[in-house]
C-alpha positions as a printed NumPy array, in Angstrom:
array([[40.833, 50.126, 84.561],
       [40.881, 53.909, 84.902],
       [38.092, 54.354, 82.385],
       [35.688, 52.278, 84.45 ],
       [36.28 , 54.434, 87.514],
       [36.523, 57.842, 85.898],
       [33.896, 57.555, 83.171],
       [30.782, 55.753, 84.308],
       [27.117, 56.388, 83.655],
       [26.129, 56.561, 87.35 ],
       [28.84 , 59.141, 87.955],
       [27.556, 61.277, 85.089],
       [24.013, 61.089, 86.423],
       [25.216, 62.338, 89.806],
       [27.505, 65.013, 88.344],
       [24.777, 66.231, 86.001],
       [22.783, 67.292, 89.05 ],
       [25.58 , 69.443, 90.482],
       [27.414, 70.682, 87.349],
       [26.387, 72.766, 84.386],
       [26.32 , 70.845, 81.081],
       [29.287, 72.791, 79.664],
       [31.426, 72.083, 82.718],
       [30.449, 68.423, 82.608],
       [31.462, 68.253, 78.936],
       [34.853, 69.774, 79.779],
       [35.271, 67.273, 82.616],
       [34.469, 64.357, 80.294],
       [36.911, 65.673, 77.694],
       [39.738, 66.169, 80.188],
       [39.264, 62.767, 81.811],
       [38.971, 60.934, 78.482],
       [42.013, 62.664, 76.995],
       [43.99 , 61.977, 80.174],
       [43.131, 58.292, 80.011],
       [44.169, 58.123, 76.349],
       [47.414, 60.006, 77.073],
       [48.313, 57.677, 79.937],
       [47.599, 54.685, 77.71 ],
       [49.922, 55.989, 75.004],
       [52.578, 56.782, 77.621],
       [52.45 , 53.249, 79.005],
       [52.693, 51.813, 75.494],
       [55.77 , 53.935, 74.782],
       [57.409, 52.946, 78.066],
       [56.727, 49.234, 77.637],
       [57.788, 49.074, 73.984]])
């Protein structure tokens, strides 16, 4: 659910206009790694 909100093509198109490519790449990396980390955390808590 978080991935749909945080990482979407329309959002990247909008952010590309206001952010430098390097900053956008860092943003994508931080958001993606955060989503993965939260997923692993939920799996550990549920198991």
